[in-house]
N, C-alpha and C positions, 0 to 999 in steps of 0.2 A: 735610381743608379745609386752606387755605396759612395760613403766617403772618402776611399783611397781612389777611386776610378774618378771621382771628381777634383779631386785633390791634384790624381798625373793631369786630368785634361787641361789645368791649368796652369800647370808646368811645363807641358806640352805645346800650351799656345800662347805663353807669355811673351816670346820673341814677336809672334806675327802681331800680337796686341800692342806693342810697343812700339808699330814702326814709324817712320819719319814721317814729317807730309813732305811729298812727290813735289817737285815742280817739271813742269814740261816733261814725266816721265822719268824724271833722274831724281835718284831715292840717295840722300845721305847716309850713308853707314849703311846702308843695305845692298850692296853688291854693285851701284852701279859706280862705272871705272872710266876712267880720262877716254879712253876708246868709246865708252858709250855717248860721252857727251860729242867728241868729234864726231862718230857717226851721226848723230842726231842735228848736230849746228853746224858743223863742218869745222875749219882748222881756225884756233882763236886769232883775235886782232893780235895779242903776245901770250908770252909763256913768262914768268917771273917766280921767282922762288921768295918767299914772303914767311917769317918763323917754321921754318922749316916745312912748309908746303909747297909743294907743284901748284901754281896758281893761273888755268888757262881763262884768259880775259875776253870777253867780249864786246866792243865799243866802236864807237864812230859806225863807220859804213857796214859794218860786221856785228852791230847789234842787237839782238834776239828783239824781234817784235815786241813792242809793248817796255820796253826797257830803254835806260838811257847806258844802262851797263850790267853787265852778270860777270859775277866772277865765281868759278869753281874749284876749290880748294880740294887737291888730293894729297893725298900719301904720298910719298914719293918714292917707297918701297914696295906699297901692292898696289898702287894705282888707284884705290878704290876713293870716290867722292865722299870728303867729309863733311864739308859744309858748301852752301850756295848761298851767294849774298846779290842779290837782285836791287837795282836800284832803277823801277818804273818811269816811265814816261809821264803816264796821265798825275792830274792829281789825287792824291787818296787820303781822307782825314778818318779820324778815330772812327766816325758814325760807320763809316762803311766797314770799316776789320772788324766792329763788333757785331755787323750784320753777317759777314763772311764767317767768322771763324771762332764769335761767342763772346759774351761780357767780361766782365770781370769776377775772379773768381770771391771778392769780398761778395759783389750785390747775388750772385748765383750763389752761395752756398756752398760753394765748392765743386757744383755739378757741370760735368764735362761738354764738350770741349770748355774750357775758360783760362784767362791770363790773369798773371800777376805784373803788376805795376812795380817796373825796375828802376832806378838811375846807373848810367854807365860811370866809370870812374870820375870821367869829365862833367858828370852832373847832368845829362841826356837822356830822357825819358825814354823808355821803352818797355812794351808788351811782350810778356815770355809766356807762350802756351807751352809747358816740358810736356803733356803728350802728346803734341802736334809736332814736337821738333821744330819749334816756329819761334822765330823772335822777330817783332817789329819795330824799328828804330824811325826815332819822330825828330822831325828839325828843331828849332831853334823856338817855332811857335809854340810847340808841345801837340798839335792835333795834325800835321802834317807829315804822312808817309815820309822818310827819309830812304830806307832801304829794310829786304825782307832780307835775315837772315834761314836758310833751313839747313836745323842740326841733326842728328839722330836724336831722334824719341828720347825722353826719361819715362821709364815706368811708374 
């Protein structure tokens, strides 16, 4: 295959390769809309506007199976899902996360998928899997999962 054909294929496939990690069939930044969410999960417990986004909240009796709460953050103009925050019901620890999604980039030498350990502005740790479009936030014990954020993937 010629070099120009290889380059053209790489450019054409780049958007496909940078697809975010879907959750329950909903892809943030990948064409899933508010209507897709409502079609799959029914009407939300409530709708709120936060930081310029429409947020569909599923909690309480309408919580999605395996969660305490799930939030779908949508662009108000396009109605496209931009981010999904999931608060899991079961206890999940760092070992389970690494087994499911991959070890740290430092430990693997950057092989994929891998995460970078970061801290929020409030100094709470989280794992960022940029190529998966996944951030995993931890409770104050630094080892139990608080929530998952499904984001558009970063190439």
